[in-house]
C-alpha positions in Angstrom: 20.4 -23.4 -44.2 20.5 -25.0 -40.6 22.9 -23.7 -39.5 22.1 -20.0 -41.2 18.5 -20.3 -39.4 20.8 -21.0 -35.9 22.8 -18.2 -36.4 20.1 -16.1 -36.7 17.8 -17.5 -33.4 21.6 -17.1 -31.7 21.3 -13.3 -32.6 17.8 -12.4 -32.1 17.2 -14.5 -28.5 20.7 -14.2 -26.9 20.8 -10.4 -26.6 17.7 -10.6 -25.4 18.1 -12.4 -22.5 21.5 -11.3 -21.8 19.3 -7.8 -21.5 16.9 -9.3 -19.5 18.8 -11.4 -16.7 20.7 -8.1 -16.5 17.3 -5.9 -14.9 17.3 -9.0 -12.0 20.9 -7.4 -10.8 18.6 -4.1 -9.7 16.4 -3.4 -7.2 14.3 -4.5 -5.9 16.4 -8.2 -6.7 19.7 -6.8 -6.8 21.6 -10.0 -7.5 24.9 -7.9 -8.4 26.2 -10.9 -10.2 24.8 -11.5 -12.9 26.0 -8.7 -14.1 29.5 -10.5 -14.4 28.0 -12.7 -16.5 26.3 -10.9 -19.2 27.9 -8.4 -19.5 31.4 -10.9 -20.1 28.9 -12.2 -22.3 27.5 -9.1 -24.7 31.1 -8.0 -24.8 31.6 -11.3 -26.4 29.3 -11.4 -28.6 29.8 -8.0 -30.1 33.6 -8.8 -30.6 32.4 -12.4 -32.5 29.7 -10.2 -34.9 31.3 -7.0 -34.9 33.0 -7.7 -38.6 30.0 -9.4 -40.0 27.8 -6.2 -40.9 27.4 -3.0 -38.1 23.3 -4.0 -38.8 24.1 -6.6 -36.2 26.2 -4.9 -33.9 23.6 -2.5 -33.7 20.5 -5.1 -33.1 22.9 -7.1 -30.7 23.2 -4.1 -28.0 19.3 -3.3 -29.4 17.9 -6.5 -28.4 20.0 -6.3 -24.8 18.4 -2.8 -24.0 15.2 -4.4 -25.1 15.3 -7.1 -23.0 16.8 -4.6 -20.5 13.7 -2.5 -20.2 10.9 -4.2 -20.7 11.6 -6.4 -17.7 12.4 -3.8 -15.2 9.6 -0.9 -16.8 6.7 -3.3 -17.2 5.3 -1.2 -13.7 5.1 1.8 -16.3 2.2 0.5 -17.9 0.3 0.9 -14.7 -0.4 4.1 -14.7 -2.6 3.7 -17.7 -5.2 1.3 -15.6 -6.7 4.2 -14.1 -8.7 5.9 -16.9 -10.6 4.2 -19.9 -9.2 6.1 -22.4 -5.5 4.9 -21.8 -6.2 1.2 -21.8 -5.2 1.0 -25.0 -1.7 2.6 -25.0 -0.5 0.1 -22.6 0.8 -1.8 -25.5 2.4 1.0 -27.1 4.3 1.5 -23.3 4.8 -2.3 -22.4 6.7 -2.4 -25.8 7.3 0.8 -28.0 8.5 2.4 -24.7 11.4 -0.1 -24.6 12.5 -0.8 -28.1 13.1 2.9 -27.8 15.2 3.5 -24.8 17.4 0.2 -26.6 17.9 2.2 -29.4 20.4 4.1 -27.2 22.0 0.9 -26.3 22.3 -0.5 -29.8 23.4 3.1 -30.6 26.7 2.2 -28.1 27.5 -1.1 -29.6 27.2 0.4 -33.3 29.9 3.2 -32.4 32.5 0.2 -30.7 32.1 -1.8 -34.1 34.0 1.0 -35.3 37.2 -0.1 -33.5 39.0 -3.2 -34.4 37.8 -5.3 -31.4 39.9 -8.4 -30.2 39.3 -10.4 -26.8 41.8 -7.7 -24.6 41.9 -5.4 -21.9 41.2 -2.2 -24.7 38.3 -4.1 -26.2 37.7 -3.6 -22.0 38.1 0.0 -22.1 36.5 0.9 -25.5 33.4 -0.7 -24.5 33.0 1.1 -21.1 33.6 4.7 -22.2 30.6 3.9 -25.1 28.8 2.5 -22.9 29.2 4.9 -19.8 28.6 8.3 -22.4 25.9 6.6 -24.0 24.2 6.1 -20.4 24.7 9.6 -19.0 23.5 11.0 -22.9 20.3 9.0 -21.6 19.9 10.2 -18.8 19.9 14.0 -20.5 18.6 13.7 -24.5 14.7 14.4 -25.1 14.3 15.8 -21.6 16.2 12.9 -20.6 15.1 9.4 -18.5 18.5 8.3 -16.0 16.3 5.7 -14.8 18.0 2.3 -13.9 21.5 2.9 -15.1 23.5 -0.3 -14.2 25.3 1.2 -11.5 22.1 0.7 -9.7 22.8 -3.2 -8.7 24.9 -2.1 -6.5 22.5 -0.4 -4.4 21.8 -3.0 -1.4 25.9 -3.1 -1.0 26.2 0.5 0.9 30.1 0.4 2.0 31.2 -0.6 -2.0 29.0 3.4 -2.7 30.5 5.4 -0.9 33.0 6.4 -3.8 29.7 8.5 -5.3 30.9 11.4 -2.7 34.0 11.9 -4.7 33.2 10.9 -8.6 29.4 10.2 -8.8 26.8 7.9 -10.6 27.3 8.2 -13.7 31.8 7.7 -13.0 31.1 5.0 -11.2 28.6 3.5 -13.7 31.9 3.5 -15.9 33.9 2.1 -13.3 31.2 -1.1 -12.9 30.9 -1.7 -15.9 34.6 -2.5 -17.0 34.7 -4.4 -13.6 32.1 -6.5 -14.9 33.6 -7.1 -17.5 37.0 -8.3 -16.4 36.3 -12.1 -16.3 35.6 -11.9 -20.0 39.6 -10.6 -19.8 40.5 -14.2 -17.4 38.1 -16.3 -20.0 40.2 -15.4 -23.0 43.5 -14.9 -21.8 46.2 -17.8 -22.5 48.0 -17.0 -20.0 48.2 -18.3 -16.4 50.0 -15.8 -14.7 47.7 -13.2 -16.3 44.7 -14.7 -15.5 46.0 -15.1 -11.7 47.0 -11.2 -11.5 43.5 -10.1 -12.9 41.7 -12.1 -11.2 43.7 -10.9 -8.2 43.2 -7.2 -9.0 39.6 -7.4 -9.8 38.9 -9.3 -5.6 41.4 -6.5 -4.6 39.6 -3.3 -6.5 36.4 -4.4 -4.7 38.2 -5.0 -1.8 39.7 -2.1 -1.2 36.4 0.6 -2.4 34.6 -1.4 0.5 37.1 -0.7 3.1 36.8 3.0 1.8 33.4 2.8 2.4 32.8 1.4 5.2 36.1 3.3 6.6 33.8 6.0 5.7 30.6 5.0 7.7 32.0 4.8 10.7 33.9 7.7 11.3 30.9 10.0 10.2 28.7 8.2 13.1 30.6 11.1 15.4 29.0 14.0 13.2 25.5 12.9 14.3 23.5 15.9 16.1 20.5 16.4 18.1 17.7 19.0 16.8 17.6 21.1 20.1 13.8 22.3 20.4 12.0 20.6 17.7 11.1 17.5 15.8 10.1 16.6 11.7 7.8 13.9 11.3 6.9 12.5 8.1 4.4 11.6 7.0 3.5 8.4 4.9 -0.9 7.8 4.4 -1.3 5.4 1.4 -4.3 7.7 0.2 -5.3 5.6 -3.0 -4.4 7.1 -6.1 -8.1 6.3 -7.1 -8.9 9.3 -4.5 -7.6 11.5 -8.0 -10.6 10.7 -10.1 -13.4 10.8 -7.3 -15.3 14.4 -6.2 -15.6 16.3 -3.4 -13.2 14.1 -0.4 -11.2 16.3 0.0 -12.5 17.1 3.4 -12.2 13.6 4.0 -8.7 12.5 3.3 -7.2 16.0 5.2 -9.3 14.4 8.6 -6.8 11.2 8.0 -4.1 12.8 7.4 -4.1 15.5 10.1 -5.1 12.0 12.3 -2.2 10.2 10.8 0.5 13.0 11.7 -1.1 13.6 15.6 0.1 17.3 16.0 1.0 17.7 19.6 0.4 21.9 20.0 2.8 22.6 22.7 6.5 21.3 20.3 8.5 22.9 17.5 7.5 20.3 14.7 7.8 20.5 10.8 5.4 18.0 9.1 6.4 17.1 5.3 3.6 15.3 3.6 3.7 13.5 0.2 2.6 15.3 -3.1 -0.4 13.3 -4.3 -2.0 13.0 -1.2 -4.2 16.3 -2.2 -4.7 15.3 -5.6 -6.8 17.8 -7.5 -6.7 20.0 -4.6 -4.9 23.5 -5.2 -3.5 26.2 -2.8 -6.5 27.9 -2.5 -8.8 25.4 -2.5 -6.7 24.0 0.4 -7.1 27.7 2.2 -11.0 26.5 3.4 -10.6 24.4 5.7 -8.5 26.5 7.4 -10.5 25.7 10.5 -9.8 22.6 10.6 -5.8 22.5 10.7 -6.6 25.9 13.1 -8.4 23.3 15.7 -5.2 20.7 15.3 -2.1 22.8 14.3 -1.1 25.6 16.7 2.1 27.9 15.6 4.9 26.1 16.5 3.7 23.6 13.8 4.8 24.3 9.9 3.7 21.8 7.1 5.4 20.7 4.2 3.5 19.4 1.4 2.8 18.8 -2.3 -0.1 20.8 -3.8 -0.9 22.5 -7.1 -0.5 26.0 -6.9 -1.8 28.5 -9.9 -0.5 31.8 -11.1 -2.7 34.2 -12.7 -1.2 35.4 -16.0 -3.9 38.0 -17.6 -6.6 36.5 -19.1 -5.0 32.9 -18.2 -3.9 31.0 -15.9 -0.3 28.5 -15.6 -0.4 25.7 -12.8 2.6 24.1 -11.0 3.4 21.0 -9.6 4.3 22.6 -6.3 6.2 21.9 -3.1 5.0 24.5 -0.6 5.6 25.4 3.2 2.7 26.5 4.8 2.3 27.4 8.3 -0.7 26.9 10.8 -2.9 29.5 9.3 -2.5 28.1 5.8 -0.2 31.3 5.6 2.9 30.5 2.4 6.3 30.6 3.5 7.9 29.7 0.6 7.2 27.7 -2.1 9.0 26.3 -4.9 7.6 24.5 -8.6 8.5 21.1 -10.3 11.4 21.8 -13.2 11.7 18.6 -14.1 8.1 17.2 -15.5 6.6 13.8 -16.3 6.5 13.3 -20.0 2.6 12.5 -20.8 2.0 12.0 -16.9 2.1 15.6 -15.9 3.2 17.0 -19.6 1.3 16.6 -23.1 4.0 16.5 -25.4 2.8 17.7 -28.5 -0.2 19.6 -26.2 -2.2 20.5 -29.2 -2.2 18.2 -31.1 -3.1 15.7 -28.7 -6.3 17.2 -27.5 -7.5 17.5 -30.6 -7.5 13.6 -30.1 -9.3 13.1 -26.6 -5.7 12.4 -24.6 -4.4 14.3 -22.0 -1.6 14.0 -18.8 -2.1 11.0 -17.0 -2.6 12.7 -13.9 -5.5 14.7 -12.5 -6.6 17.4 -15.0 -6.7 18.4 -18.4 -4.0 20.5 -18.2 -0.8 20.2 -18.8 1.5 21.5 -15.4 3.5 24.9 -16.5 7.3 24.4 -15.2 9.0 25.8 -12.2 11.9 28.5 -12.9 14.5 27.2 -10.6 14.6 25.4 -7.4 16.5 27.3 -4.3 17.1 25.6 -0.9 14.5 26.7 1.8 15.0 28.1 4.8 12.9 26.5 7.8 14.0 29.2 10.9 14.7 25.9 12.8 18.7 25.6 13.5 19.3 27.2 10.6 17.8 24.1 8.7 17.2 24.3 5.3 16.2 21.7 2.4 16.5 21.7 -1.1 13.2 20.8 -3.3 12.9 17.6 -4.8 9.2 16.8 -6.2 8.6 13.3 -7.0 11.6 11.6 -10.2 13.0 14.7 -9.6 15.5 12.6 -7.5 16.5 10.5 -10.1 19.0 13.4 -12.2 22.9 12.2 -10.8 24.3 15.9 -11.0 21.2 18.4 -11.3 20.3 18.4 -8.0 20.6 22.9 -7.0 23.5 25.5 -7.5 22.6 25.7 -3.6 23.2 22.4 -2.6 26.4 23.2 -0.4 24.8 25.9 1.7 21.7 23.5 2.8 21.7 20.7 5.3 18.8 18.3 3.7 17.1 16.8 1.2 13.5 16.6 0.8 11.9 14.9 -1.9 8.1 14.0 -2.2 6.5 11.5 -4.1 3.6 9.8 -4.9 4.4 6.3 -6.2 1.2 5.2 -6.8 1.1 5.3 -10.9 3.4 2.0 -10.0 1.1 0.0 -8.6 2.1 -2.9 -6.5 5.3 -3.8 -8.4 8.9 -3.1 -8.5 8.6 0.4 -9.5 8.9 2.3 -6.2 11.7 -0.1 -4.8 13.8 1.8 -8.2 12.7 4.7 -7.4 13.7 4.4 -3.9 17.3 2.9 -4.9 18.1 6.8 -6.6 17.3 8.3 -3.1 20.2 6.3 -1.8 22.8 7.2 -4.8 21.3 11.2 -4.5 22.0 11.5 -0.3 25.6 9.5 -1.1 26.5 12.0 -3.6 25.7 15.9 -2.4 26.4 14.0 1.2 23.5 15.2 2.8 20.1 13.7 4.8 17.2 13.0 3.0 13.8 13.2 4.2 11.3 11.5 1.6 7.8 11.0 2.0 6.1 8.2 -0.5 2.3 7.5 -0.7 1.7 4.6 -1.4 5.3 4.2 -2.2 8.7 3.8 0.3 9.0 6.9 3.1 12.0 6.8 4.7 14.7 9.1 6.3 17.6 8.3 5.1 21.8 10.1 6.6 24.4 11.0 3.8 26.4 8.3 3.5 23.2 6.5 2.2 21.7 4.4 6.1 18.2 4.4 5.7 17.6 5.2 9.1 14.0 4.4 9.5 11.6 3.1 6.4 7.8 2.7 6.0 7.5 -0.1 2.7 5.2 0.9 -0.5 2.1 -0.8 1.0 1.9 0.5 4.6 1.3 3.3 6.4 3.0 5.2 9.4 4.8 8.5 10.7 8.3 8.7 10.6 9.9 11.3 13.7 13.2 12.4 13.2 15.0 13.7 16.6 18.6 14.3 14.9 21.1 14.4 11.5 24.0 14.1 10.6 26.0 17.2 10.2 27.1 18.4 6.4 29.6 18.0 5.1 29.9 19.0 1.1 31.4 16.3 -1.1 33.8 16.6 -3.6 31.1 15.2 -6.3 28.5 18.1 -4.6 31.3 20.4 -6.1 32.1 19.7 -9.3 29.0 17.4 -10.3 29.3 15.4 -13.6 32.9 17.2 -14.7 34.1 14.7 -12.4 32.6 11.8 -15.3 34.2 13.4 -17.9 37.6 14.1 -16.3 37.9 10.5 -15.9 36.7 9.7 -19.4 39.2 11.2 -20.7 41.8 9.0 -18.4 40.4 6.1 -19.8 40.8 7.9 -22.9 44.4 8.0 -22.3 44.9 4.5 -20.8 43.6 2.8 -24.1 45.7 4.6 -26.3 49.0 3.6 -23.9 47.7 -0.1 -23.7 46.7 -0.2 -27.6 50.6 0.2 -28.1 51.4 -2.1 -25.5 49.0 -5.0 -26.9 50.5 -4.1 -30.4 53.7 -4.5 -29.9 
């Protein structure tokens, strides 16, 4: 009886703890080495238990996912603390969301259990393929939530992640899981020579990949170029999220933003303001402050900012979360309406039902935002400068930037990270930005209110940075010339090609193992 209770205890506790510890490999902690312990242990647990029951196999992955997500997504609850109506939902966000996301990993380990899992190389490859496919699916099903994929553990290892420019995030995630699992082989191989070979192979892969990244960054230094006759200013104002719920303070905030931007009338300048700085102000209302802008900005200035826009359709209207490009007269030069909206944050799924019980979206206002039509590159008229607009968490989608990605110099990402509070959330969000820069081979301008603002070059190198607890301005006078990457050209097709290579290897190695 005691042994049965001990076994059941271990079944529930060990996978949960493995997931919890794995989350510390992610930003801001970045203890990458943890993955070389937790993933081999997880696979050992799975190979030991998979014959007992499919339900046990599912639970192993599910509880691993629960531990993983409850420890790295707890900050979601902070967004529910600003209004009394949402506070009863905090337990739901804290527990139910990680439990739901953990189902993906549970399905992964369940699928693995249908294979004859042994302590060999083919098992490592099978687990790697299934786990990485599950991560991919998580990024797309029900709108997708590709936050904190395991591969983001490499964020602080800039040389090692240059391979993203060739194969992308999901492909490197697949390879990373395989690398993390190699100690599993070393541990259970009986032959000393084979143990040594696997260890040396692992070391060689890590060294070669890091050296490739080092040479790539070094060689790309010569492609930096100065802006001819203009500069870009990234404004990070740190306007309190409480302003979302205050009335008639727009003028004060605008004065604050203008003072921080410190415009020089005689110099060509592009000002990039974040999302959320003018909460609840739509473009039409902003134009009532035109005189204030005219006093400080000249016709040599372009203003890029996040703001709500409205489209009248008959007797109704659509409201968008938008990035707009304005002149000093607040005339609209260009506009992008966000196409990847945050569920419950920017729109209510099953809106009619939730409205009946008094719920609304978390951000300002009761009405859900509408989805924009298409993301296009935007030209600014200086030095043929153009950019791809990304609002807030649109930056987290690998391979979904734009069909026009190859024609652009920059990505501009504006964000409001105040919903995360003083937590690990802004650091996790920022790590995605580094990955997108390398994948797409583009400089990224990031203006975040209550988040990390930065200028990042196309190798993911952070040139300038303002932490989330500070306000300030970043001036940009140079950029790294654009060079189309293999990934920006082919996107996530590359991931499926590599999956096919893995499948071929599995069949080949299985035949070799069965001899």
